[in-house]
N, C-alpha and C positions, 0 to 999 in steps of 0.2 A: 504493499498500500504505500508503503513511504515511497518507495522509486516511482510509483505511478502520478502521487504529487510534484513531485521535480517534474516529469517528463509535460504535464500540463502545464506549472508555470512557467515553462521554458517557452512551450510553444505559442500562450497566447501573446505575448508578447512580438513575436515574429508575426504572428497573425493581423496583429493589430497594427506593425509597421507595414505590412502589406495592402492592409485596406486603408489607411489612409494617405499610400501613394497612388491607390486606386482612384481616390476618390478628389485627393487634386489636381490629378490627370483627368480628369471628365470636367474642369473648369473649362469654359471658351477660351482658347487664347487671342490675345489682341490682332487682330488682324493688318492693323499697318493701314488700310484704307480709311480715307475721308468720311464722317459722318453722312447720312441720307443723299450720298452720293448715287446711288440708285432713283433718287426723284429729283436727281437736275439732266439737264441734256449737255453733258461732259463731250467737249471733242479732246482739251487735255489735261490733266490733271498730274501734278508734278511734286515731290517732294526733294526734300534738303536736308538730313541728317543734321549740319552745322548750324541748322537756324534753332536746333534746339537750344542754345543759346538764350533764345528768348524766353523771357519769364512769363507765358503768357499758359493759361491753362483751358480758353475759351474757345469754342469750335466759331470758326467764321464762317457762315454761309457754306456749312457741311465740309469745311475744310479743317484738318487738324492742323494745329502748330507744324510749321515748314511746308508746309502743300500751298500750290498755288493752280489755279484755275484758268484759264486761255482760253476764250471764245472769239472765232472769225466768221462773222458770216454777211456777206450781202457789201463786204468793204467795211464793216464796221467790227468795231473790237471791244473785248471788255476784259476786264480783269481784275479777279480777284487773290490776293496775298495773305497767307495767314504768316510772313513770318520766314519767306522762300529767299534766296539768292537774286538779288538785281539781276546779275549776270546771264544766268541762267534763264529767267524769263524771258531776258534780252536774246539771248541763241537761240530760245526755241523759238522767240517772236521773227528771227529772221531767218530760219531755215523756212519757215510754213510762209511768210510773205516775201521774199527773195530780193533782201537787200543784204548790203555788207555792213558787217560790223566789226570794229577795232574800240581798243580800250584801255588805258593804264593799269597799273594793276592792283591801286588804289580807289577802285574807283565801284567796288563790289559794298553791298551792303545788305542785311535783310529787311526786306519789305512788308511795312503791314499797310495794305491798301484797298479800299474798293472802288475799282472805278467802272461807272453804269456804259454804256453800250453808245460809242461815237468813233470817231476819226483817229488815225495814227497821232495826226499834232496831239491831239489831248491827252490822249494815254500818253505819251511821248513827254508832255508838260508833266502830267500828275506823278508819272514813273521816277522820269529824273531831277525832280525837285530838288533846288541847293547843288546841280550838281554842273560844269563848265560841258557841253557837249553842241555837235555842230550835227545837224541833219540835211541832208541834199535832197534833191525832189525832180524829177524826170518827167515832164510831159506824155502822158498817153491816153489815148481815145477812150470814150467811156463815161461815167455821170462824175467820176471825181476830178478828172482833171491832169492829178500830178500822182506820180507813186515815188513814196521813200525809196531811195536807190542807196545810199551810205551813211551810216551813222556813226559819229567818234565820240566817244566819252572821254574826257579828262581833258591834256592840254594836245593842241592843235597839231597835228601830226608834221613832223618833217622830211619834206622830200629831198632828194641827193641827186646831184648832176653828175655827169661824164666825168670829172676830173675828182670827184668825192666831197668838193664842199658841199654847205648845209644851204640847205633853200628852205624861205620860211612857207608858209602856207597860212595865207591868211585868214582867219574863222571868219564866218559869214552867217547872217540874221535871216530871218522870215520878212515876210511881208504882211499887212492886212489886206493886201488888194492880191489878186491874180494877173498874171501879165495879159495882158492881149496877143494875140498871134500873130508872128512877125513872120512874115510873108516873101519880104524882101521886095517884093512890088510898090513899083512908085506909080503914082500919078499924080501930076498936079494940076493938068489941064489941058485943052484941046488946043492951046496957042503955040505955037512952034517954040517960043522963047522958053516953055512952062517942059515941051518936051525935050529940048536939050539941056536944061536943068535937070532935067531926071534923071538924063544918060549918063550927066557926069556924077549926080548923085551916084547912083546904081555900077558906075562899070569904070570911074576915071581911079586914077593912081591914089595915094594917100593924099597928097598935097590939093589937087583937085575936089576931091571929095568935102576935105577942111573948107576951102572957098567955095564950093558951091551949096555948103551948108549954109553959112555966112550971108547968103542971097535968098533963103526960103524967107517966105511970110508964115507970119504965126498966125494961122487960120486952121481950120480943122485938116485941109488938106497937106499944109504945111507941118505938122505937126505930126500928123503920121507919117508924113516923108522921113523926117529927123527922127523919127521913132524906128523906124525900119533901119537907117543908114546906122543908127545906133547899135542895134541890134545884128546887123550881121557884117560888124568890124570887128575887130582885137587891135584897132589902134588906137591908141589914148590920147594922140593929137586930133584924131576925128571927135572922138566922144568927147573929147573937153571942148570942142566947137560947138557941138550939138549942147552941151553943157552951158555954155555961153551964150547961146540962144532962147534958152527958156529957162534962163534964171529966175527973172521975174514970173514966170507962170505958175498957178497953184493948181493945177490939173490933175486928174489921175495918170497921165501918160507922162508927162512934167515929173510928177513922184515918183513913178516906178523908175524913171535913167537916175534922176538925181541918188535914189537908193541904192540902185547897182551902182553906180562910179565908186557911191563911201564903203564899197567890197573890195576896188580895187588895189593892186599891188604895187600901182604907180602912182608916187608919191603927189607928182602934179595933178593926177587925176583925181586923186581922193581929197588933196586941200581945195582943189577949186569944187567939187561935192560941198566939203565943208563950208564953203563961206558962203552958197546960195542955202546952205539951211540955215545959217546964224544970219543971211540979209533977210530970211522971211521969218523968222524969229519961230520958228516950226517947232512945235513943243513935245509934237507926236514922233518925232526923229529920236528921242534920246536914247534910248535903248540900241538904234543902230551908230549911234556916234560914240555913244561907249565902248564900243566892240573896238573902235579904234586906238583905242588907249593900249595894244597889243601889234599896231601893226609894226612894222620891220622897220620903219622910218621915225626916226625921232621926230623931225618936224611936221611931219603926220600926227602922230602922239602928242607933240605939244600945242596945238590948234586944235585938237580936239578936246583937249582938255579947255581951251578958253572955250569954245566954243558949247561946250555943254554948260559953264558957267556961265556962258550969257544967253543961252536959252531957258535956262532955269533958274536964271537971278530974280523974276518976278512970281513964281511960284513955290520956291523952296526946293528943296530936293526930293525928289518922290522916292517911296518907297522900294521901286524896283533899279534907283538907280544902283547899282554895283552888285547887282542878283546876275547870276554865272551862268543861267542857262539861257544858250544861244542858240538859232536856228539859222538853216540856211535856202535863201527865198529861192524859189523855182527858178530855172534860168533855161533861156533861147537854146535849142540844143546847137547851134552853128555854134557858142561861145563856150559849151563845154567841151565838144570835142577840138577846140584850138579852132576852128575854120572860119573865115575873112571872107568878104567880099573881092568880088572878080578884080577889083583893083588893087587889093594890100599885098602889096608884093614890096 
């Protein structure tokens, strides 16, 4: 009897241990999947283990900490991020929409964001708030008109020439306007003198074009002709002639050309554009002027500071001055590819 008691006392704790292990094994293990995902029309859900550094226990729209939901439909984009990597989201977005992405090593951080459905520009503004970036758009057919082609986050990239020297790449900005189509066609009127002037504007040498621009009359046809010449040339001399022609104009086309020249790497062209902004006292161009603080030419940087002080003197420095978020304006394709008019040689 004594022996049997010993056997029972030995068997019981062993049995209890196995039973406890079995019960624990029956508990449902965490799946690691976002909560309530089945109730959401999900196109892309992803997680980032490093985002566990965010001390947040709540679930954002069915997403656990470290996950994001990126939805793209009919040109509209929405994003919910519960602390996922900014760069991981952008790499996903670049792969799915087809733009070129580059960034510096210190550009990443964990993002908490609930961005409703909207355009690409709105998403970038929210996702990259407080970060310096340049976004370039190209024209395309369809309802949207423009497509994001390149996004650089952080400091402007450096390009290198064949000798290995550094070439500064000027950061660019966005416009609150969409540039009209640049067809390259110029028609001033049925008069033979007008036809001759149009021919010089379209097919003349750089000097001929610059001289012909100064002969234009600022009416609807003349302003359109100036715009066509401006967008079809890569010559700062010709573009400066156009700027001098429209320097007193305050309209849609004139403003488009002024803002594009504020992006010029040519110091003289940029300074002419800055002088026009100052003479027009155009407070709406504060952000565009501020971009020139980082221009490669010291004279342009100095003038930009003077112009900014001038156009903000009556208002006080606005909250957005000093912000680092920067866009690039949609550009005419001939300028992107370096193409010029027939006489630019």
